[in-house]
N, C-alpha and C positions, 0 to 999 in steps of 0.2 A: 254392786253398779257403780260406777263414777257419778257425778253430780249431774246430774240433770240440766241442770239451769247454767252450767259453764259454757254450753257452745252456744248459750242466748249470748251471752256478756260481749259487747264487740259486732255481736252477727248480724242479722239479716234475717229476717223470717214473711209469713202472711199473717193475715188476720183471719182470712175463713173463708168466705165467700167467694166464687172464681166464675166466668159466665160459662154458658154450655150447657149441656146435659149426659155428657158420658162421663161417668165417675173413672173410667180407666185412662183416658185421655188425660184428666185434670190431674190423676194421682200419680201418673207418670212425671207429667211436668215437675211439680212439686217437689216429689223426690231427687228427680236428677238436676233441678237448680238450687235449691237448697240445703244447708246445712242441716237447718234445723226445716225438714217439711212439716208441714200443717194438714190435718183430714181435709178434704177441698168439701165445702160445702157446696151443691149445684140447686138452688131457689128458683133456679127458671124451668125445672121440671113439674114446676108448680103446686100446689095445696099437698103440706104434707113435709114439704121440702125445702120450707124458709124456716126461716132461726125457730119461731117461739112453737112451729111444728115440729121438730128436730128435737128440741129439751122437753116439750110435752112428751113425745115418744119413748123418752129418757126416766119416765115417772114410773116408779114400782105402785101398782095394786089403784090408779086411778085413768081409767079411760076417758077418752074422750073422743070428738066426732067434731065434723064444721055445723055452724047453724049460718044463719040468713047475716049475723054479724062479724062471726069468728069462729074459732074453737071452743067449744065447751065441754068441761069437763063432767064427771059422772054417767057416762052416756058407756056401758059393760061394752067390748068388744066391735068399738068403733069400726069403721071402713077407713075412716082418715089415720086413726091410729093404727090400722096394718100396711097400709100403704108407708107411714113414716118408718116403721118398722124395718119395712122392704126396703127403703131407699138406704135406711144407714148400713142393713147389712152389706147390700150392692156396696155402699164406700166403703166400708173397710176392707171388703173381699179384694176390691179392687188397690184400695192402698196395700195392703198385706202384698199382693202379686209383685206392685210396683217396689218394695222395698226389698225383696227377693230377688226379683230380676237385676237392681242395683247391686246386689252381693252385702247390702246392709244390715242383714238378719243377724240379731245379737249385738248391735252395737248403736252409739248413738242415740240422738233425743227424739221425739218426735212431738208434736203440739196439736191437742184438740181444743174444739172451741164448741162452748154451749151456752143460752142465756142464762144470764144470774136467775136469782126467786125475784129478787125485786121486778126486773123486765117480766118475766113469767106472770108475777102478779095482775101487771098491767095489762097483758096480750090476751089473759085467758077468761073467759066467762064461767061465772058459778052455773049452776041447771037453772036459774030463774032470768037468766040475761044479764045480770049485773057481773063485774069487773070483780077477778078474784081478789083486789085489792082493797074493796070494799067492806071486807067480811079478815079481822083480826084472825080469826081461828084456821079459814081456810090459806092462810098465806102462809101460817105455819104448818099445815100440813103437807103442801106443794112443799115448801122448803124441804121436809124431812123428807117427804120421796124422793125429790131432785138427789138429795144427798145419798140415796141409797143406791139411787142409779145411775150416778155418776161414779159410785165405789164401783160399782160391776163394770162401766163403762172403760173407766182406766184400767179395768185389771184386762178386761179381753185386747184393750188395746196392746198392751203389756205382752200380754202370751201370743199373743202374733207376730209381733215385731222383734222381739225381746230386746227393744230399746228399754231407754228411761221416759217416762211420760209426763208434759206436762199439761195444766189445763189450763183454758182460758176461759173467764167467765164472764159474757159480755153483759155490759148494765146500760145500757143506752136509756132505759128510763128511771133511771135511778132518778133525777130529776123530777119527773112529773111524779112519782109516786111518794117523795119524802114534801113537795110542794102542793099537794091535792091537785093537778091538774090532769089527773088518769080519766079519760072521757067516760062517764055516766051513761045510763042507760036513760036518764031521762033530767033536764035541766032543773027539777026540784028537787031531786035527791043524788046530790053530788058524792063522789069520793071526797072521803075526809082525806088529808094530807097523815102521812107516818111518820111521825117524830125521826130524827137522824138516829138516834140511840136505838129505836126499835129496827130499824131499817139497818143498822149496823148490825145488833146481833143475828135477824133472820141472815143475812148474808156472811155472818162470820160463822154461824153454825154448820152450814153448804161448806163454807174452806177450809173449816176444822177437819168434818167426814174426807175429803179429800185428800186433803194432807195426812189422815190417819192412814188411809188406802196407799201410800207412798207416792204421791203425786204432787210437785211443788204448783200452786194456784198463783194466775195474772190475773189482774184487769181489765178489759178493756175499756177507755174511756172515751168514748168518739160523740156524746152529745155533751150539754151541761154536765158540770161535773159540782156534786154535792161532798167538799172536802171533808167534813166534820163526819162524814158515812167513813170515807175514806180511809183517814186515819185511824177511826178505829177498828178496820177488819185487817187480820194478821197473812196478809198477803205477799208472797213471795215478791212483787213487784208489779206494771202496771205498764200498758202499751196505751200513750194516750197521745190522741191526734194534738198537736204542739202547734200545728197551723191555725187553732181556732183557741188556746188560750190570750185571754185578758190580763190586765193588770191583776184585778179581782182573785187570779189564780196564783197569782206565784207565788205567794206563801204556802200554799197546798200543794203544787208542785215544786216547788223547795226543799218541804221535808220528806216530799217523798222520796225523790234522790237524793236525798241525804242519809236515809232509810232501810229502803232497799236496796236487793243486792242484782236487777233488772229493772232497767228503765228504757221501755220500747217510747220512737220518737216516731209518730206517723207523720212524714213529712212528703213522701213520692205522693204525688196526685194519681186516684183512680184513673184517669182517662191521659193520655199524655199530649203535654202541653209545651208551650217555650220556653218556659223556664228552664235551666240548666242545671245540672246538678248542684253548679257552686251554688246558686242563686237562691236553691232551695236548703243548702247548709247554711246558709250563711241568717236564716230564719230559725233554726236552731242556736246558734251563736249568738245572736242577738237577743235572745230571749235567757240563757245561761248568761250573759253581761249585765243585762238589767234586772236579773234576780239576785247575780252577783256570787254564781257556781263556778267554780275553776273551770277552766277548759278541759283542764285535763279527764274532767270528769265526763265528757263525753270520751273517752277512747274506752267505757264498758257500757254506753249504750247498743241500744238495738234499732234497726231501723227498718219500718214497715212503710208499707202506705197506709196514705191515713185512712181507709176503712178497707171493708169488704170491696172487692171487687167482679160481685156479679154484673153490675153496668158495664161494666169496661169494654174494646175490644177486642183484649187478649193480656194473658197472666204474662211473657214473658217480658216484653217494653218494660213493666212496672217494675218485677223486679230485678231485671237490669238496673234501671233508676233508683232505685234503694242500693244495691250495692256500689255503684258509683257516687251515690251521696255519701254510704259508709266510708269509703276511699277518703274523700274529700274532709268528714271528721273528723278521721285519725289523723291526718297531715295537717291541721288547724289546730290541732287542741293539744299540740306538742309543739308550734310555732310561736 
């Protein structure tokens, strides 16, 4: 099979979540619009369909359900765990059908995405109500269970579509875990910060397992980024909300561009606004110029929305904006 990363280089894709509650409609849209379609997530369906619920549903031998404050592990045969599994199965069925109808089975690249181990540790509760991030042993158990579940998930998606699979790990809570700002059960018992090297080891373990299963791995970084973690993890690239980068991020981002084959630039707003594709592309041009990166590097950038689209009025206008931005960057990078 050809390199599954190749279609992403200089291409366009989405982040993961989409508006609505109909998996067949969502799958038909992304498969029809994108060279690299992504398995849609529909969090508007409710509990079990959001980022944490979906990832928890992929854990192996770790049951979960909901408490009054969130998702709680250690609950065998939880009702919400069954619901999350059912949602994922419907989404996979719809995606497989759309891929078949589009006559794409047996070729191309598809992308799946799931919350990474750090974000899961920040979002899941232990049986005693504390966050998983409070317990280093529990964090390791979650990471190992997730790694096993993702290996199965990648194999299932590959079998269904006959395509190369790229996995995206979403880590919006990376900063909170490393800086000790994960919400605590009580103010008197805060969740201690996890050193960057330990956080990187947990994340790298999951990445290694997925890559061993034959899928390249990308990080999605839409919150504050801990570059000391990112540079230690053997990912194949990252999708970054470039509109949020500050000067303090430039060194880490520059290293990423120079060392990874896939760099995703989150540029299209999740709600269409007044800014033209040229104006949005100019943000990327400015960042590359300020860092000192050659503009020709933009020819291999992947353009995405800045984040998920669950709160957007529709998918197509935003994906169209990504394509237009991609065209502007291609022109400007060789001028």
